[in-house]
VEXDREN-2710 file (C-alpha; in Angstrom, 1 decimal):
% VEXDREN-2710
k/r/px/py/pz
1/UNK/21.3/-18.5/-1.7
2/UNK/19.8/-18.0/-5.2
3/UNK/21.2/-15.1/-7.0
4/UNK/18.7/-12.6/-8.3
5/UNK/18.7/-9.4/-10.4
6/UNK/17.2/-6.4/-8.6
7/UNK/16.6/-2.9/-9.8
8/UNK/16.9/0.6/-8.5
9/UNK/13.6/2.3/-8.9
10/UNK/12.3/5.8/-9.1
11/UNK/8.7/6.1/-8.4
12/UNK/5.7/8.0/-9.8
13/UNK/4.0/10.7/-7.7
14/UNK/1.9/9.4/-4.8
15/UNK/0.1/10.7/-1.8
16/UNK/0.4/8.8/1.5
17/UNK/-0.8/11.0/4.4
18/UNK/0.7/13.9/6.4
19/UNK/4.4/14.9/6.0
20/UNK/4.7/12.9/2.7
21/UNK/6.5/14.4/-0.3
22/UNK/5.7/13.3/-3.9
23/UNK/7.8/10.7/-5.6
24/UNK/8.5/11.1/-9.3
25/UNK/9.4/8.7/-12.1
26/UNK/12.7/8.9/-13.9
27/UNK/12.9/8.8/-17.7
28/UNK/15.3/6.4/-19.4
29/UNK/17.7/3.9/-17.9
30/UNK/21.0/4.8/-16.3
31/UNK/23.6/2.4/-14.8
32/UNK/24.0/3.0/-11.1
33/UNK/26.6/1.4/-8.8
34/UNK/25.0/-0.3/-5.8
35/UNK/25.4/-3.1/-3.4
36/UNK/27.7/-5.9/-4.6
37/UNK/27.2/-5.3/-8.3
38/UNK/25.8/-2.8/-10.9
39/UNK/22.1/-2.2/-10.9
40/UNK/19.9/-0.1/-13.2
41/UNK/17.6/2.9/-12.6
42/UNK/14.4/1.8/-14.3
43/UNK/11.9/3.8/-16.3
44/UNK/8.2/2.9/-16.2
45/UNK/8.6/0.7/-19.2
46/UNK/11.0/-1.5/-17.2
47/UNK/8.8/-2.2/-14.2
48/UNK/5.7/-4.5/-14.3
49/UNK/2.6/-2.4/-14.0
50/UNK/-0.5/-3.1/-12.0
51/UNK/-2.7/-1.4/-14.5
52/UNK/-2.7/2.0/-16.3
53/UNK/1.1/2.0/-16.4
54/UNK/1.7/3.0/-12.8
55/UNK/4.8/1.9/-10.9
56/UNK/4.3/0.2/-7.5
57/UNK/5.6/1.8/-4.3
58/UNK/8.8/0.4/-2.8
59/UNK/8.5/-2.5/-0.4
60/UNK/8.2/-1.9/3.3
61/UNK/11.1/-0.3/5.2
62/UNK/11.1/-2.1/8.6
63/UNK/14.5/-0.7/9.8
64/UNK/16.9/2.0/8.6
65/UNK/20.5/3.0/9.4
66/UNK/22.4/6.0/8.0
67/UNK/25.5/5.0/6.0
68/UNK/27.0/8.2/4.4
69/UNK/26.4/11.7/3.0
70/UNK/27.3/12.1/-0.6
71/UNK/26.9/14.8/-3.2
72/UNK/27.9/18.4/-2.7
73/UNK/27.5/21.0/0.0
74/UNK/24.8/22.6/-2.0
75/UNK/23.0/19.3/-2.8
76/UNK/23.9/16.7/-0.1
77/UNK/22.4/13.3/-0.4
78/UNK/21.9/11.0/2.6
79/UNK/22.4/7.3/2.1
80/UNK/20.6/4.7/4.3
81/UNK/20.7/0.9/4.6
82/UNK/17.1/-0.4/4.8
83/UNK/15.9/-3.9/5.8
84/UNK/12.6/-5.6/4.9
85/UNK/10.7/-7.8/7.3
86/UNK/10.4/-10.6/4.8
87/UNK/9.5/-14.0/6.1
88/UNK/11.1/-17.3/5.4
89/UNK/8.2/-18.9/3.6
90/UNK/7.4/-20.1/0.1
91/UNK/5.9/-16.8/-0.9
92/UNK/8.7/-14.5/0.3
93/UNK/11.8/-16.7/0.6
94/UNK/13.5/-15.4/-2.5
95/UNK/12.7/-11.7/-2.0
96/UNK/15.6/-9.3/-1.1
97/UNK/16.2/-8.5/2.6
98/UNK/18.2/-5.3/2.2
99/UNK/18.1/-2.1/0.1
100/UNK/20.1/1.1/-0.2
101/UNK/17.9/4.2/-0.3
102/UNK/19.2/7.7/-1.2
103/UNK/17.4/10.9/-0.5
104/UNK/16.3/13.1/-3.4
105/UNK/18.6/15.6/-5.1
106/UNK/16.1/16.6/-7.8
107/UNK/12.3/16.2/-8.5
108/UNK/12.8/12.6/-9.5
109/UNK/12.5/11.5/-5.8
110/UNK/14.2/8.9/-3.7
111/UNK/16.2/6.0/-5.2
112/UNK/15.6/2.5/-3.9
113/UNK/18.3/-0.1/-4.8
114/UNK/17.5/-3.6/-3.7
115/UNK/20.6/-5.6/-2.8
116/UNK/21.5/-9.2/-3.6
117/UNK/23.5/-10.2/-0.5
118/UNK/24.6/-13.7/0.6
119/UNK/23.5/-14.6/4.1
120/UNK/24.7/-17.7/6.0
121/UNK/21.0/-18.6/6.5
122/UNK/17.8/-17.3/5.1
123/UNK/16.8/-14.2/7.2
124/UNK/13.3/-14.3/8.7
125/UNK/11.6/-11.1/9.7
126/UNK/14.5/-8.6/9.8
127/UNK/12.9/-5.8/11.8
128/UNK/15.7/-3.4/12.6
129/UNK/19.2/-2.2/11.9
130/UNK/21.6/-1.0/14.6
131/UNK/24.7/0.7/13.3
132/UNK/27.9/0.5/15.4
133/UNK/29.0/4.1/16.0
134/UNK/32.3/5.0/14.2
135/UNK/32.4/1.8/12.2
136/UNK/31.1/0.7/8.8
137/UNK/29.2/-2.1/10.4
138/UNK/25.7/-2.7/11.6
139/UNK/23.6/-5.4/13.3
140/UNK/20.7/-6.7/11.2
141/UNK/18.2/-8.0/13.8
142/UNK/15.5/-10.6/13.3
143/UNK/12.5/-9.6/15.4
144/UNK/11.4/-13.2/16.3
145/UNK/8.2/-13.0/14.2
146/UNK/5.7/-12.9/17.2
147/UNK/7.6/-15.6/18.9
148/UNK/7.3/-18.1/16.0
149/UNK/11.0/-18.2/15.1
150/UNK/12.7/-21.1/16.8
151/UNK/16.2/-19.5/16.3
152/UNK/16.1/-15.7/15.8
153/UNK/19.4/-14.5/14.5
154/UNK/21.4/-11.2/14.6
155/UNK/23.7/-10.7/11.6
156/UNK/26.7/-8.4/11.1
157/UNK/26.7/-6.3/7.9
158/UNK/29.9/-4.5/6.7
159/UNK/30.3/-2.1/3.8
160/UNK/33.2/-0.4/2.1
161/UNK/33.6/3.1/0.7
162/UNK/31.7/2.2/-2.4
163/UNK/28.8/0.9/-0.2
164/UNK/29.4/-2.8/-1.2
165/UNK/27.6/-4.7/1.6
166/UNK/28.5/-8.1/2.9
167/UNK/27.5/-10.3/5.8
168/UNK/30.5/-10.8/8.1
169/UNK/29.0/-12.8/10.9
170/UNK/25.9/-14.0/12.7
171/UNK/24.9/-15.0/16.2
172/UNK/21.7/-16.2/17.9
173/UNK/19.8/-13.7/20.0
174/UNK/21.3/-13.7/23.6
175/UNK/19.4/-14.6/26.7
176/UNK/17.2/-11.6/27.3
177/UNK/15.8/-10.1/30.6
178/UNK/12.2/-10.7/29.4
179/UNK/10.7/-13.2/27.0
180/UNK/11.7/-12.4/23.4
181/UNK/8.4/-11.9/21.4
182/UNK/8.7/-9.3/18.7
183/UNK/11.5/-6.7/18.7
184/UNK/11.4/-3.9/16.2
185/UNK/13.6/-1.4/18.0
186/UNK/17.3/-1.8/18.4
187/UNK/20.4/0.4/18.5
188/UNK/24.0/0.5/19.6
189/UNK/25.5/3.1/22.0
190/UNK/29.2/3.8/22.7
191/UNK/30.1/4.9/26.2
192/UNK/33.7/5.2/27.4
193/UNK/35.0/3.4/24.3
194/UNK/32.7/0.4/24.8
195/UNK/29.7/-0.6/22.8
196/UNK/26.3/-1.4/24.3
197/UNK/23.3/-3.2/22.6
198/UNK/20.0/-1.6/23.3
199/UNK/16.6/-3.0/22.4
200/UNK/12.9/-2.7/23.3
201/UNK/10.0/-5.1/22.7
202/UNK/7.2/-3.6/20.6
203/UNK/4.8/-4.7/23.4
204/UNK/1.7/-5.2/21.3
205/UNK/-1.4/-4.4/23.4
206/UNK/0.4/-2.3/26.0
207/UNK/1.4/1.4/26.0
208/UNK/4.6/0.5/28.0
209/UNK/7.7/-1.4/27.2
210/UNK/11.2/-1.8/28.7
211/UNK/14.4/-0.4/27.2
212/UNK/17.0/-3.0/27.8
213/UNK/20.8/-2.7/27.5
214/UNK/23.9/-5.0/27.8
215/UNK/27.5/-4.9/26.8
216/UNK/28.3/-5.7/23.1
217/UNK/31.6/-6.7/21.6
218/UNK/32.2/-7.1/17.8
219/UNK/35.6/-8.3/16.9
220/UNK/37.4/-7.6/13.6
221/UNK/36.7/-11.1/12.4
222/UNK/33.0/-10.6/12.8
223/UNK/32.5/-12.4/16.1
224/UNK/29.5/-11.0/18.1
225/UNK/29.4/-11.3/21.9
226/UNK/26.8/-10.0/24.3
227/UNK/27.1/-9.4/28.0
228/UNK/25.4/-11.5/30.6
229/UNK/24.1/-8.6/32.7
230/UNK/21.3/-6.3/31.6
231/UNK/20.0/-3.0/32.8
232/UNK/16.5/-1.7/32.0
233/UNK/14.1/1.3/32.3
234/UNK/10.4/1.6/31.3
235/UNK/9.1/3.7/28.4
236/UNK/5.4/4.6/28.0
237/UNK/4.1/6.1/24.8
238/UNK/1.2/8.4/25.5
239/UNK/0.4/8.7/21.8
240/UNK/-0.9/7.6/19.4
241/UNK/-3.7/5.8/21.3
242/UNK/-3.4/2.0/21.0
243/UNK/0.1/2.2/19.5
244/UNK/2.9/-0.4/19.9
245/UNK/5.2/1.6/22.1
246/UNK/8.5/0.7/20.4
247/UNK/8.7/0.3/16.6
248/UNK/12.0/1.9/15.9
249/UNK/15.1/3.2/17.7
250/UNK/18.3/5.1/17.3
251/UNK/20.8/6.8/19.7
252/UNK/22.7/10.0/19.1
253/UNK/26.3/10.8/20.0
254/UNK/25.2/12.3/23.3
255/UNK/23.4/9.2/24.5
256/UNK/19.8/10.3/23.8
257/UNK/17.6/7.4/22.8
258/UNK/14.9/8.1/20.2
259/UNK/12.0/5.7/19.9
260/UNK/9.1/5.6/17.5
261/UNK/5.6/4.3/18.5
262/UNK/3.2/3.1/15.8
263/UNK/-0.5/2.3/15.6
264/UNK/-1.2/-0.5/13.1
265/UNK/-4.8/-1.7/12.7
266/UNK/-4.2/-3.7/9.6
267/UNK/-2.6/-3.8/6.2
268/UNK/-4.7/-0.8/4.9
269/UNK/-4.4/1.3/8.0
270/UNK/-5.2/4.1/8.9
271/UNK/-1.8/4.2/10.6
272/UNK/-0.5/6.7/13.1
273/UNK/2.9/7.2/14.7
274/UNK/5.0/9.4/17.1
275/UNK/8.7/9.8/17.8
276/UNK/10.0/10.4/21.3
277/UNK/13.2/11.2/23.1
278/UNK/12.6/8.4/25.5
279/UNK/15.7/7.8/27.6
280/UNK/19.4/8.5/27.9
281/UNK/22.6/6.4/28.1
282/UNK/25.2/7.6/30.6
283/UNK/28.5/6.3/32.1
284/UNK/28.3/4.4/35.3
285/UNK/26.4/1.4/36.8
286/UNK/27.3/-2.2/37.1
287/UNK/28.0/-2.7/33.3
288/UNK/29.8/0.6/32.8
289/UNK/26.8/2.4/31.3
290/UNK/23.3/3.1/32.7
291/UNK/19.9/4.0/31.4
292/UNK/17.9/7.0/32.6
293/UNK/14.3/7.5/31.5
294/UNK/13.2/10.9/30.2
295/UNK/10.3/11.8/32.4
296/UNK/7.9/12.4/30.9
297/UNK/9.0/11.2/27.4
298/UNK/9.5/14.1/25.1
299/UNK/7.4/13.8/22.0
300/UNK/9.2/15.3/19.0
301/UNK/6.8/14.7/16.2
302/UNK/3.6/13.0/15.0
303/UNK/3.3/11.2/11.7
304/UNK/-0.4/10.7/11.2
305/UNK/-1.3/8.3/8.4
306/UNK/2.2/6.6/8.5
307/UNK/3.5/3.6/10.4
308/UNK/7.0/4.5/11.4
309/UNK/9.2/1.4/11.9
310/UNK/12.7/2.9/11.5
311/UNK/14.5/5.9/13.1
312/UNK/17.8/7.0/11.7
313/UNK/20.1/9.8/12.7
314/UNK/22.6/11.4/10.4
315/UNK/26.2/10.9/11.8
316/UNK/24.8/10.5/15.3
317/UNK/22.9/13.8/15.4
318/UNK/19.8/15.5/14.1
319/UNK/18.2/15.5/11.6
320/UNK/16.1/12.4/12.2
321/UNK/14.9/10.3/9.3
322/UNK/12.1/7.9/9.5
323/UNK/11.5/4.7/7.5
324/UNK/7.9/3.5/7.1
325/UNK/6.4/0.1/6.8
326/UNK/2.9/1.0/5.5
327/UNK/2.1/-2.6/4.6
328/UNK/0.0/-2.6/1.4
329/UNK/0.9/1.0/0.7
330/UNK/4.6/0.2/0.6
331/UNK/7.6/1.9/2.2
332/UNK/8.7/5.5/2.7
333/UNK/11.9/7.4/3.8
334/UNK/11.4/10.9/5.0
335/UNK/13.2/13.5/7.1
336/UNK/11.3/14.2/10.2
337/UNK/10.2/17.6/11.2
338/UNK/11.2/17.9/14.8
339/UNK/9.0/20.7/16.2
340/UNK/10.2/20.6/19.8
341/UNK/12.4/21.9/21.3
342/UNK/13.1/24.3/18.4
343/UNK/15.9/25.8/20.4
344/UNK/18.1/22.7/20.1
345/UNK/18.7/22.1/16.4
346/UNK/21.9/20.1/16.8
347/UNK/20.6/17.3/19.1
348/UNK/22.1/18.7/22.3
349/UNK/19.7/17.9/25.1
350/UNK/19.7/18.3/28.9
351/UNK/21.7/15.5/30.7
END
């Protein structure tokens, strides 16, 4: 893969709908350690402008996974791995597929650090990241590009204590219980010491999708193996109207499955999203774990004006962060305000 130089960017103030905080530009240039090598935080003079000296928004965030909490107890900083749904075509082939994003610790806003990582093949349409609980590893999942990818791939990413990211393995998508069309929602659950891969089709044109689960084994040398048997439950998104029912997913340490649903009328929006507690993973069943739908699904928040495509929990618990793919408006990372149920701030839900 061609090596490229990417930058960590701080961004000028912008407004992008409800629940959006301002982003601010950083003055000067300061070396920052990120990815596989040193990058630079850029001032406005370092970034090509589109006119009037403004800095462009970060590229879309199609999937997110929490990596670590850094900083101090007074000023903690959450660190996420983010993927971009870049296609393998002439226009996008050489663009980065991954970034590390840090939450703000001052008025200068989030820090986006695009990574230069070697893949065994050119990723096409990375739509989600599924972290393996308790391990510094995550699955980077191609969504299948509306069924147009002849060989959709799942990659294994690993990182060290300094957050140096490398690709340690890859495998084609396994045989699935329904046709693989476009998957934007994946996660990994651990039950009884075993890992399980969970995914849902985004199900364009329907308000209902299936949450599917099978056994997952990831060896120390990076070999990825999926089970042959699946278990499934339906999930229906009541809101927003016309939304893709599954655009992002994560699972907490208690087995609660959180799913985002997103309305996307086109590259300029207006977008709309909601996040639900949709199902649970519990011990039992033919594969050692079973799914149980939350009936009715429990809507935790609405994000009007935003297209949520990534859901990320911190260390397997609340708070929830969302990553947005707002198309021509760029990407956002924000902590989600969970408004219900307010009596359960630590992610403990009924079984």
